[in-house]
MOPAC internal coordinates of N, CA, C and O (Angstrom, degrees):
PM7 1SCF
backbone

  N    0.0000 0     0.00 0     0.00 0    0    0    0
  C    1.4467 1     0.00 0     0.00 0    1    0    0
  C    1.4965 1   106.70 1     0.00 0    2    1    0
  O    1.2310 1   120.27 1   -44.78 1    3    2    1
  N    1.3215 1   117.08 1   135.22 1    3    2    1
  C    1.4612 1   120.16 1  -179.50 1    5    3    2
  C    1.5522 1   107.55 1   -73.48 1    6    5    3
  O    1.2310 1   121.42 1   -24.96 1    7    6    5
  N    1.2937 1   114.89 1   155.04 1    7    6    5
  C    1.4505 1   121.39 1  -179.83 1    9    7    6
  C    1.4922 1   112.16 1   -63.96 1   10    9    7
  O    1.2310 1   120.97 1   141.27 1   11   10    9
  N    1.3531 1   115.75 1   -38.73 1   11   10    9
  C    1.4494 1   119.49 1   176.38 1   13   11   10
  C    1.5324 1   114.85 1   -60.29 1   14   13   11
  O    1.2310 1   120.53 1   136.57 1   15   14   13
  N    1.3211 1   116.60 1   -43.43 1   15   14   13
  C    1.5077 1   122.22 1   176.67 1   17   15   14
  C    1.5102 1   109.32 1   -64.61 1   18   17   15
  O    1.2310 1   120.32 1   138.70 1   19   18   17
  N    1.3466 1   117.00 1   -41.30 1   19   18   17
  C    1.4810 1   120.47 1  -178.06 1   21   19   18
  C    1.5377 1   109.92 1   -60.59 1   22   21   19
  O    1.2310 1   120.71 1   135.52 1   23   22   21
  N    1.3793 1   116.25 1   -44.48 1   23   22   21
  C    1.4580 1   120.69 1   177.86 1   25   23   22
  C    1.5021 1   112.25 1   -63.55 1   26   25   23
  O    1.2310 1   120.48 1   136.25 1   27   26   25
  N    1.2971 1   116.69 1   -43.75 1   27   26   25
  C    1.4753 1   121.87 1   178.23 1   29   27   26
  C    1.5150 1   110.44 1   -57.64 1   30   29   27
  O    1.2310 1   119.63 1   134.17 1   31   30   29
  N    1.3127 1   118.32 1   -45.83 1   31   30   29
  C    1.4840 1   122.47 1  -179.92 1   33   31   30
  C    1.5135 1   108.40 1   -62.09 1   34   33   31
  O    1.2310 1   118.43 1   146.45 1   35   34   33
  N    1.3066 1   120.60 1   -33.55 1   35   34   33
  C    1.4627 1   122.92 1   178.27 1   37   35   34
  C    1.5480 1   112.29 1   -62.50 1   38   37   35
  O    1.2310 1   120.82 1   154.44 1   39   38   37
  N    1.3013 1   116.04 1   -25.56 1   39   38   37
  C    1.4553 1   121.40 1  -178.72 1   41   39   38
  C    1.5496 1   109.87 1   -90.76 1   42   41   39
  O    1.2310 1   119.80 1   159.06 1   43   42   41
  N    1.3068 1   117.98 1   -20.94 1   43   42   41
  C    1.4796 1   121.93 1  -174.58 1   45   43   42
  C    1.5342 1   108.77 1   -93.84 1   46   45   43
  O    1.2310 1   120.41 1   137.06 1   47   46   45
  N    1.3384 1   116.83 1   -42.94 1   47   46   45
  C    1.4599 1   120.70 1  -176.72 1   49   47   46
  C    1.5164 1   109.49 1   -80.16 1   50   49   47
  O    1.2310 1   119.16 1   -46.03 1   51   50   49
  N    1.3658 1   119.20 1   133.97 1   51   50   49
  C    1.4485 1   118.81 1   173.93 1   53   51   50
  C    1.5061 1   112.58 1   -52.11 1   54   53   51
  O    1.2310 1   121.51 1   -36.67 1   55   54   53
  N    1.2981 1   114.72 1   143.33 1   55   54   53
  C    1.5217 1   120.06 1  -174.62 1   57   55   54
  C    1.4719 1   111.73 1   -61.99 1   58   57   55
  O    1.2310 1   119.33 1   135.62 1   59   58   57
  N    1.3388 1   118.88 1   -44.38 1   59   58   57
  C    1.5088 1   117.20 1  -178.16 1   61   59   58
  C    1.5403 1   110.49 1   -63.86 1   62   61   59
  O    1.2310 1   121.47 1   136.51 1   63   62   61
  N    1.3060 1   114.78 1   -43.49 1   63   62   61
  C    1.5105 1   115.46 1   177.88 1   65   63   62
  C    1.5384 1   113.34 1   -61.27 1   66   65   63
  O    1.2310 1   120.67 1   139.80 1   67   66   65
  N    1.2644 1   116.33 1   -40.20 1   67   66   65
  C    1.4824 1   121.81 1   175.63 1   69   67   66
  C    1.5266 1   111.84 1   -62.32 1   70   69   67
  O    1.2310 1   120.02 1   136.77 1   71   70   69
  N    1.3344 1   117.57 1   -43.23 1   71   70   69
  C    1.4457 1   122.56 1   178.15 1   73   71   70
  C    1.5501 1   111.54 1   -62.74 1   74   73   71
  O    1.2310 1   120.34 1   135.57 1   75   74   73
  N    1.3120 1   116.96 1   -44.43 1   75   74   73
  C    1.4756 1   123.28 1  -178.17 1   77   75   74
  C    1.5468 1   106.98 1   -67.97 1   78   77   75
  O    1.2310 1   120.19 1   138.62 1   79   78   77
  N    1.2988 1   117.24 1   -41.38 1   79   78   77
  C    1.4676 1   120.47 1  -179.45 1   81   79   78
  C    1.5222 1   110.66 1   -62.58 1   82   81   79
  O    1.2310 1   119.90 1   132.71 1   83   82   81
  N    1.3384 1   117.80 1   -47.29 1   83   82   81
  C    1.4522 1   121.98 1   178.96 1   85   83   82
  C    1.4921 1   112.25 1   -62.49 1   86   85   83
  O    1.2310 1   121.32 1   139.11 1   87   86   85
  N    1.3144 1   115.07 1   -40.89 1   87   86   85
  C    1.4903 1   121.55 1   179.15 1   89   87   86
  C    1.5661 1   108.66 1   -63.11 1   90   89   87
  O    1.2310 1   119.55 1   138.06 1   91   90   89
  N    1.2864 1   118.47 1   -41.94 1   91   90   89
  C    1.4538 1   122.14 1  -179.88 1   93   91   90
  C    1.4803 1   108.72 1   -65.07 1   94   93   91
  O    1.2310 1   119.29 1   131.08 1   95   94   93
  N    1.3433 1   118.96 1   -48.92 1   95   94   93
  C    1.5215 1   120.54 1  -178.33 1   97   95   94
  C    1.5335 1   109.25 1   -64.75 1   98   97   95
  O    1.2310 1   119.56 1   140.30 1   99   98   97
  N    1.3087 1   118.44 1   -39.70 1   99   98   97
  C    1.4813 1   117.62 1  -178.16 1  101   99   98
  C    1.5391 1   111.48 1   -65.65 1  102  101   99
  O    1.2310 1   119.36 1   155.23 1  103  102  101
  N    1.3543 1   118.82 1   -24.77 1  103  102  101
  C    1.4969 1   122.01 1   177.86 1  105  103  102
  C    1.5174 1   113.67 1   -91.65 1  106  105  103
  O    1.2310 1   119.41 1   178.87 1  107  106  105
  N    1.2883 1   118.73 1    -1.13 1  107  106  105
  C    1.4448 1   122.82 1  -177.24 1  109  107  106
  C    1.5287 1   111.80 1   -73.52 1  110  109  107
  O    1.2310 1   121.80 1   -47.71 1  111  110  109
  N    1.2928 1   114.16 1   132.29 1  111  110  109
  C    1.5109 1   120.79 1   175.23 1  113  111  110
  C    1.5892 1   105.74 1   -94.66 1  114  113  111
  O    1.2310 1   121.75 1   -90.74 1  115  114  113
  N    1.3403 1   114.26 1    89.26 1  115  114  113
  C    1.3903 1   118.43 1  -175.97 1  117  115  114
  C    1.5103 1   116.17 1  -111.16 1  118  117  115
  O    1.2310 1   120.48 1  -152.02 1  119  118  117
  N    1.3686 1   116.68 1    27.98 1  119  118  117
  C    1.4148 1   123.99 1   177.02 1  121  119  118
  C    1.5035 1   116.16 1    49.56 1  122  121  119
  O    1.2310 1   118.81 1    62.42 1  123  122  121
  N    1.2854 1   119.88 1  -117.58 1  123  122  121
  C    1.4515 1   121.59 1  -173.67 1  125  123  122
  C    1.5044 1   111.51 1   -67.81 1  126  125  123
  O    1.2310 1   119.14 1   153.67 1  127  126  125
  N    1.2745 1   119.24 1   -26.33 1  127  126  125
  C    1.4768 1   120.29 1   174.76 1  129  127  126
  C    1.5289 1   109.52 1   -65.66 1  130  129  127
  O    1.2310 1   121.07 1   131.94 1  131  130  129
  N    1.2328 1   115.57 1   -48.06 1  131  130  129
  C    1.5147 1   117.63 1   176.94 1  133  131  130
  C    1.4759 1   112.05 1   -57.75 1  134  133  131
  O    1.2310 1   119.98 1   136.77 1  135  134  133
  N    1.3154 1   117.65 1   -43.23 1  135  134  133
  C    1.4944 1   121.30 1  -178.10 1  137  135  134
  C    1.5761 1   108.58 1   -65.22 1  138  137  135
  O    1.2310 1   121.19 1   142.72 1  139  138  137
  N    1.3375 1   115.32 1   -37.28 1  139  138  137
  C    1.4290 1   118.10 1   179.02 1  141  139  138
  C    1.5341 1   112.61 1   -65.32 1  142  141  139
  O    1.2310 1   122.16 1   138.16 1  143  142  141
  N    1.3644 1   113.47 1   -41.84 1  143  142  141
  C    1.4829 1   119.16 1   179.28 1  145  143  142
  C    1.5907 1   109.77 1   -63.42 1  146  145  143
  O    1.2310 1   120.78 1   135.16 1  147  146  145
  N    1.3421 1   116.12 1   -44.84 1  147  146  145
  C    1.4452 1   118.63 1   179.58 1  149  147  146
  C    1.5010 1   111.38 1   -64.11 1  150  149  147
  O    1.2310 1   120.75 1   134.52 1  151  150  149
  N    1.3037 1   116.17 1   -45.48 1  151  150  149
  C    1.4971 1   120.25 1   179.92 1  153  151  150
  C    1.5207 1   110.79 1   -60.15 1  154  153  151
  O    1.2310 1   120.74 1   138.77 1  155  154  153
  N    1.3288 1   116.18 1   -41.23 1  155  154  153
  C    1.4871 1   119.64 1   176.93 1  157  155  154
  C    1.5376 1   113.68 1   -64.16 1  158  157  155
  O    1.2310 1   122.58 1   139.24 1  159  158  157
  N    1.3544 1   112.66 1   -40.76 1  159  158  157
  C    1.4407 1   117.82 1   176.07 1  161  159  158
  C    1.5434 1   113.03 1   -60.10 1  162  161  159
  O    1.2310 1   121.20 1   131.94 1  163  162  161
  N    1.3339 1   115.31 1   -48.06 1  163  162  161
  C    1.4395 1   123.93 1   177.30 1  165  163  162
  C    1.5098 1   111.62 1   -54.26 1  166  165  163
  O    1.2310 1   121.54 1   134.35 1  167  166  165
  N    1.3372 1   114.65 1   -45.65 1  167  166  165
  C    1.4837 1   117.89 1   177.64 1  169  167  166
  C    1.4612 1   117.06 1   -69.07 1  170  169  167
  O    1.2310 1   122.08 1   137.69 1  171  170  169
  N    1.3817 1   113.62 1   -42.31 1  171  170  169
  C    1.4768 1   117.77 1  -177.73 1  173  171  170
  C    1.5499 1   112.02 1   -65.92 1  174  173  171
  O    1.2310 1   121.53 1   137.50 1  175  174  173
  N    1.2844 1   114.68 1   -42.50 1  175  174  173
  C    1.4615 1   117.47 1  -175.21 1  177  175  174
  C    1.6023 1   114.91 1  -101.73 1  178  177  175
  O    1.2310 1   122.27 1  -167.03 1  179  178  177
  N    1.2870 1   113.25 1    12.97 1  179  178  177
  C    1.4742 1   124.07 1   178.58 1  181  179  178
  C    1.5209 1   111.75 1    45.60 1  182  181  179
  O    1.2310 1   121.56 1  -125.63 1  183  182  181
  N    1.2698 1   114.62 1    54.37 1  183  182  181
  C    1.4942 1   121.92 1   177.18 1  185  183  182
  C    1.5330 1   109.44 1   -67.56 1  186  185  183
  O    1.2310 1   120.42 1   -51.48 1  187  186  185
  N    1.3360 1   116.80 1   128.52 1  187  186  185
  C    1.4211 1   123.25 1   177.69 1  189  187  186
  C    1.6015 1   107.97 1   -79.48 1  190  189  187
  O    1.2310 1   121.06 1   -84.95 1  191  190  189
  N    1.2869 1   115.58 1    95.05 1  191  190  189
  C    1.4656 1   120.13 1  -175.81 1  193  191  190
  C    1.5513 1   110.49 1   -66.50 1  194  193  191
  O    1.2310 1   117.94 1   163.03 1  195  194  193
  N    1.2340 1   121.52 1   -16.97 1  195  194  193
  C    1.4517 1   124.85 1   178.12 1  197  195  194
  C    1.5127 1   109.50 1   -63.90 1  198  197  195
  O    1.2310 1   119.57 1   153.15 1  199  198  197
  N    1.3367 1   118.42 1   -26.85 1  199  198  197
  C    1.4485 1   123.52 1   178.05 1  201  199  198
  C    1.5709 1   113.53 1   -86.97 1  202  201  199
  O    1.2310 1   120.98 1   171.32 1  203  202  201
  N    1.3178 1   115.74 1    -8.68 1  203  202  201
  C    1.4595 1   120.04 1  -178.85 1  205  203  202
  C    1.5064 1   113.70 1   -75.69 1  206  205  203
  O    1.2310 1   120.86 1   -22.07 1  207  206  205
  N    1.2783 1   115.97 1   157.93 1  207  206  205
  C    1.4938 1   120.05 1   178.74 1  209  207  206
  C    1.5627 1   109.33 1   -61.86 1  210  209  207
  O    1.2310 1   122.28 1   141.37 1  211  210  209
  N    1.3407 1   113.23 1   -38.63 1  211  210  209
  C    1.4723 1   118.35 1   175.20 1  213  211  210
  C    1.5464 1   105.86 1  -132.18 1  214  213  211
  O    1.2310 1   119.49 1   -60.98 1  215  214  213
  N    1.2577 1   118.57 1   119.02 1  215  214  213
  C    1.5044 1   118.97 1  -173.58 1  217  215  214
  C    1.4537 1   112.99 1   -74.12 1  218  217  215
  O    1.2310 1   118.71 1   173.29 1  219  218  217
  N    1.3657 1   120.06 1    -6.71 1  219  218  217
  C    1.4821 1   123.10 1   179.04 1  221  219  218
  C    1.5440 1   108.34 1   -87.06 1  222  221  219
  O    1.2310 1   119.58 1   -66.56 1  223  222  221
  N    1.3216 1   118.41 1   113.44 1  223  222  221
  C    1.4879 1   120.31 1   178.43 1  225  223  222
  C    1.4999 1   116.01 1   -59.28 1  226  225  223
  O    1.2310 1   121.04 1   155.76 1  227  226  225
  N    1.3469 1   115.61 1   -24.24 1  227  226  225
  C    1.4400 1   121.82 1  -177.47 1  229  227  226
  C    1.5202 1   112.43 1   -82.79 1  230  229  227
  O    1.2310 1   120.49 1   175.73 1  231  230  229
  N    1.2796 1   116.67 1    -4.27 1  231  230  229
  C    1.4802 1   123.27 1  -179.27 1  233  231  230
  C    1.5076 1   113.70 1   -80.74 1  234  233  231
  O    1.2310 1   120.77 1   171.85 1  235  234  233
  N    1.3174 1   116.14 1    -8.15 1  235  234  233
  C    1.4409 1   120.82 1  -175.83 1  237  235  234
  C    1.5032 1   110.26 1  -101.20 1  238  237  235
  O    1.2310 1   119.67 1   -55.01 1  239  238  237
  N    1.2937 1   118.23 1   124.99 1  239  238  237
  C    1.4522 1   123.71 1  -174.91 1  241  239  238
  C    1.5953 1   111.93 1   -75.01 1  242  241  239
  O    1.2310 1   120.61 1   151.76 1  243  242  241
  N    1.2612 1   116.44 1   -28.24 1  243  242  241
  C    1.5093 1   120.71 1   179.51 1  245  243  242
  C    1.5110 1   108.37 1  -137.24 1  246  245  243
  O    1.2310 1   121.61 1   -16.07 1  247  246  245
  N    1.2806 1   114.52 1   163.93 1  247  246  245
  C    1.4782 1   123.07 1   176.61 1  249  247  246
  C    1.5417 1   107.75 1   -66.03 1  250  249  247
  O    1.2310 1   120.04 1   139.64 1  251  250  249
  N    1.3262 1   117.53 1   -40.36 1  251  250  249
  C    1.4558 1   120.03 1   177.49 1  253  251  250
  C    1.4907 1   112.45 1   -59.51 1  254  253  251
  O    1.2310 1   120.37 1   137.41 1  255  254  253
  N    1.3432 1   116.90 1   -42.59 1  255  254  253
  C    1.4901 1   123.08 1   179.34 1  257  255  254
  C    1.4956 1   111.47 1   -58.09 1  258  257  255
  O    1.2310 1   120.68 1   148.85 1  259  258  257
  N    1.2922 1   116.31 1   -31.15 1  259  258  257
  C    1.4676 1   122.37 1   179.49 1  261  259  258
  C    1.5477 1   111.71 1   -61.45 1  262  261  259
  O    1.2310 1   122.18 1   150.37 1  263  262  261
  N    1.3420 1   113.44 1   -29.63 1  263  262  261
  C    1.5068 1   119.73 1  -176.13 1  265  263  262
  C    1.4786 1   114.91 1   -97.52 1  266  265  263
  O    1.2310 1   121.42 1   162.30 1  267  266  265
  N    1.3641 1   114.89 1   -17.70 1  267  266  265
  C    1.4828 1   118.57 1  -174.15 1  269  267  266
  C    1.5293 1   108.20 1   -83.77 1  270  269  267
  O    1.2310 1   121.57 1   -35.31 1  271  270  269
  N    1.3974 1   114.60 1   144.69 1  271  270  269
  C    1.4668 1   118.67 1   176.63 1  273  271  270
  C    1.5601 1   110.73 1   -67.77 1  274  273  271
  O    1.2310 1   120.74 1   -31.61 1  275  274  273
  N    1.2829 1   116.20 1   148.39 1  275  274  273
  C    1.4930 1   120.32 1   176.83 1  277  275  274
  C    1.4709 1   108.81 1   -62.79 1  278  277  275
  O    1.2310 1   119.82 1   -35.71 1  279  278  277
  N    1.3206 1   117.94 1   144.29 1  279  278  277
  C    1.5149 1   122.73 1   179.79 1  281  279  278
  C    1.5094 1   109.50 1   -70.24 1  282  281  279
  O    1.2310 1   120.10 1   180.00 1  283  282  281

């Protein structure tokens, strides 16, 4: 999805619905789809995986788990 379309959708969809949708998607255990999203995020934002709790992007079951500190 282009960035321009994504921004446009943010202005069209009610904020609370958008927040809940993103929260739902971030908590989804979607296997290879989740791994692909995390890998793309790491590449796009040049995340230094050496600083991560687990440097393997495919080790995280959800997108939320990628951001949470290790227990």
